[in-house]
N, C-alpha and C positions, 0 to 999 in steps of 0.2 A: 169380254173375251175369256178372261181367266175363270169367271164363274161358269161359262159354258163348258170350258175344258174340264173344270173340276167335276161338273155334273156328268160329263161324258165318261170320265174315269170311274164313276160310281156304277156304271152300267155293267151287267154281267159280262165276263170274259173280255173286258176292255174292247167291246165291239166298235167303239168310235175311235180307236187308236189311229187308224189310217186317215180318218176324216179330220183330225185335229189340225194338220197342216193346211188343209183346204179351208177350214173354218178361220184359221189365222189369216190367211191371204185374203179371204172375203172381208174380214173385219178391218183390214188395212185401208180400204177405200181405194179410189182411183190413184191418187198421188202415192199412197203407200205401196200399192201394187207396182207402180212404175219404179219406185226405189228398190223394192224387193227383187224385181226381175233383173236389176243391174248388179245385185250383190253376188260376190263369190261365195258359194255355199259348199261347205265341207261335206255335208250329207243332205239328203232330201227329206229327212224326217222332221217332225215338229221341233224337237229339241235343237237340232242344228239350225233350223230357220229362226228360232227365237234368239239363239246365240248370235247369229249373223246380224239380226235387226238391232240387238242390244249393242253390239260393237259399232254399228253404223250410227245409232242415235246417241250413244254415250261413249264417244271415242276416248282413248287414253289421254290424260292431261299431261302436257309438257310443262312440268313445274317451273323449270328455268325460264321458259318463254312467258309463263303467266306472271312470275315474279318480276320479270323485266317490264312487262306491261304495267304492273302495279307501281313499280318504282318510277316509271316515266310519267305517270299521271300527275299533272300539276293543276292547281286551282286556276281556272280561267278567270279573266278579268270580268268582274261583275257577277261571278258565281258566288252564291252564298256558302257559308261554311257548312251548313247542314246538307246542302245539295252535293257539295264536294265530298264530304265524309260518306254520304250515301253511295256515291259512285265508287269510292274506295272500298266500302264494305262489299260491294258486288265483285270487285276485282279480287279482293283478298280471299274470297271463297275457294278459288282454285289454287291458291299459293301453298297450302298445306303448312302454314306456320305453327299450327297447334296452339300450345299455351302462350306463344309469343305474339299471337294475332293482334291483341290490343296494343302491345308495345310497338309493333310495326305500323299500325294505323297512326298512333301518336307521333312516331318519328316521321312518317310521311307528311302528316299535317304540319309539323314544325318545318320540315325541309322545303316543302313545295307550296306553302301558302303564298298567296299573291300580295300579302301585306307585310312589309318589312317591320312595321311597328309591332304587329302581332307576333312575328317570329322572334323579335328581340325580347318581348315580354315572356314568351314561352321558354326561351333559353335562360332567362333569369330565374325561373321557378325551380326550386329544389324539389326532388322527388315527384316530378311531374307525371301524373296519370293521364290516361286518355280522357276521362271524365273532366278532370280539371283543365286540360288543354281545350276541351270543347267549351267549357264555361268562359275561359279567357278569350277564345277566338270569337265568341258570340257577343262580347262586350262591344259597345260603340267605340270607335277608335279614339274618341275624345277622352274616354276613361282609361285608356291603356297606359298612359305615361304616368308612372308613379311619382315622377319628379315635377309634375305640373305645379306651377306657382301662380299666385295672383299677379297680374301685371298692373303696375301702378302707372297711370298716365298723368304727366305733370299738370295738365290743366284741371284735373279732378282733385288736386291736393287742397287740403284746408289752408286757409290763410295762415301765414307764418311758417309754413314748411316749404323748402325749396330744394332743388337738386344741386348737389355739389359735384360737378363733373370731374374735378380733379381727384376726388376720393371715390367716385362711383358709388356713393351711398347717400342716404338722406340725412340731412342735419338741420338743427334748429338755428335760425339766424341769431346772432348775439346782438343785443342792443347795448349801446354805450351811453 
């Protein structure tokens, strides 16, 4: 449509000026014409028609409402971290956070992840960036606990070692 309008404006004396609106309406198709006929038009010219259509198809964003939607989005049970962050990235587009966008994504991941172990690990990290938060959140949950120790099962102990329950540690038996 814009190419047709541009070509029409190149004709001598703007001969097509009055036909631009008709061409616009024709190019909208049946559904677009139905929408166009219901729009309140300030003027009947081409520019007024384009402005009315742009207002309809690109409404003003309510930033407060969009930020509310963003902050309410929590990770669903069974939803992967990548899928969750992709959904957050879609929501954050309308929030107008500017340079703070990655920080807001990181904070939302920390607050609304469905895994308490991941949240705990993210909160322990100093100078956490979004990229680092994603690395941690993608780790298998078995790898998240930095305090993981090897569990010693008494029946797997070598001969001569036994558990001393009174001291809650392992000791060698003394032979007399």
